C-alpha positions as CSV (number, residue, x, y, z in Angstrom):
1,X,6.8,-62.8,18.2
2,X,10.1,-64.4,17.2
3,X,10.4,-66.1,13.8
4,X,10.7,-69.5,15.3
5,X,7.5,-68.9,17.3
6,X,5.6,-68.0,14.1
7,X,6.7,-71.2,12.4
8,X,5.6,-73.2,15.4
9,X,2.3,-71.4,15.5
10,X,1.7,-72.1,11.8
11,X,2.6,-75.8,12.3
12,X,0.2,-76.1,15.3
13,X,-2.6,-74.5,13.3
14,X,-2.0,-76.9,10.4
15,X,-2.1,-79.9,12.8
16,X,-5.3,-78.5,14.4
17,X,-6.7,-78.1,10.9
18,X,-6.1,-81.7,10.2
19,X,-7.7,-82.6,13.5
20,X,-10.7,-80.5,12.5
21,X,-11.0,-82.3,9.2
22,X,-10.9,-85.7,10.9
23,X,-13.7,-84.5,13.1
24,X,-15.7,-83.4,10.1
25,X,-15.4,-79.6,10.7
26,X,-14.6,-78.5,7.1
27,X,-15.0,-74.8,7.9
28,X,-12.6,-75.0,10.8
29,X,-10.2,-77.0,8.6
30,X,-10.2,-74.3,5.9
31,X,-10.0,-71.4,8.3
32,X,-7.1,-72.8,10.2
33,X,-5.2,-73.7,7.0
34,X,-5.9,-70.1,5.8
35,X,-4.5,-68.7,9.0
36,X,-1.5,-71.0,8.9
37,X,-0.6,-69.9,5.4
38,X,-1.0,-66.2,6.3
39,X,1.3,-66.6,9.3
40,X,3.9,-68.3,7.0
41,X,3.6,-65.3,4.6
42,X,4.0,-62.8,7.4
43,X,7.0,-64.6,8.8
44,X,8.6,-64.5,5.3
45,X,7.9,-60.8,5.0
46,X,9.5,-60.1,8.4
47,X,12.6,-62.2,7.4
48,X,12.9,-60.1,4.2
49,X,12.6,-56.8,6.0
50,X,15.3,-57.7,8.5
51,X,17.8,-58.5,5.7
52,X,20.1,-56.0,3.9
53,X,18.2,-54.9,0.7
54,X,21.1,-56.1,-1.5
55,X,21.2,-59.5,0.1
56,X,17.5,-59.9,0.1
57,X,17.2,-59.4,-3.7
58,X,19.8,-62.3,-4.2
59,X,18.0,-64.5,-1.6
60,X,14.6,-63.7,-3.2
61,X,15.7,-65.0,-6.6
62,X,17.1,-68.2,-5.2
63,X,14.1,-68.6,-2.9
64,X,11.7,-68.2,-5.8
65,X,13.3,-70.9,-7.8
66,X,13.3,-73.3,-4.8
67,X,9.7,-72.5,-4.0
68,X,8.6,-72.9,-7.6
69,X,10.2,-76.3,-7.9
70,X,8.9,-77.4,-4.5
71,X,5.4,-76.1,-5.5
72,X,5.5,-78.1,-8.7
73,X,6.4,-81.2,-6.7
74,X,3.4,-80.6,-4.4
75,X,1.2,-79.8,-7.4
76,X,2.0,-83.3,-8.9
77,X,1.5,-84.9,-5.5
78,X,-1.9,-83.2,-5.2
79,X,-3.1,-85.4,-8.1
80,X,-2.3,-88.8,-6.6
81,X,-5.9,-89.7,-5.8
82,X,-5.2,-90.3,-2.1
83,X,-7.6,-87.8,-0.4
84,X,-5.4,-86.8,2.6
85,X,-2.3,-86.5,0.5
86,X,-4.2,-84.5,-2.2
87,X,-5.4,-82.1,0.4
88,X,-2.1,-81.5,2.2
89,X,-0.2,-81.3,-1.0
90,X,-2.7,-78.8,-2.4
91,X,-2.2,-76.7,0.8
92,X,1.6,-76.8,0.4
93,X,1.3,-76.1,-3.3
94,X,-0.7,-72.9,-2.6
95,X,1.7,-71.9,0.3
96,X,4.8,-72.2,-2.0
97,X,3.3,-70.0,-4.6
98,X,1.9,-67.7,-2.0
99,X,5.4,-67.2,-0.6
100,X,6.6,-66.4,-4.1
101,X,3.9,-63.7,-4.2
102,X,5.1,-62.3,-0.9
103,X,8.6,-62.2,-2.4
104,X,7.4,-60.3,-5.4
105,X,5.4,-57.8,-3.3
106,X,8.5,-57.2,-1.2
107,X,10.6,-56.6,-4.3
108,X,8.1,-54.3,-5.8
109,X,7.8,-52.2,-2.6
110,X,11.6,-51.8,-2.4
111,X,12.0,-50.6,-6.0
112,X,9.7,-47.6,-5.3
């Protein structure tokens, strides 16, 4: 699949997850969000593998800082007390730090 298609699939799964939550299907909601996050991580790993190793190290450092700041913003938003905002912000908080973990795994695998 192309990169754009993976992002679209992840977004569609996230929308379906929200729809599942509205219908009261919590297991479906959690499962689809989990799959959506995994697809975003796989997409990030494919992007890193396609780049030149020297360029990817520079982009990883910049990306980690951006993702950490964005993750902190979503972490603060996840404590607003508004249920839907809390839930979605928590998902994006976890996704941001999950993508940082993907970056670290890629860095570690390239050093060996």
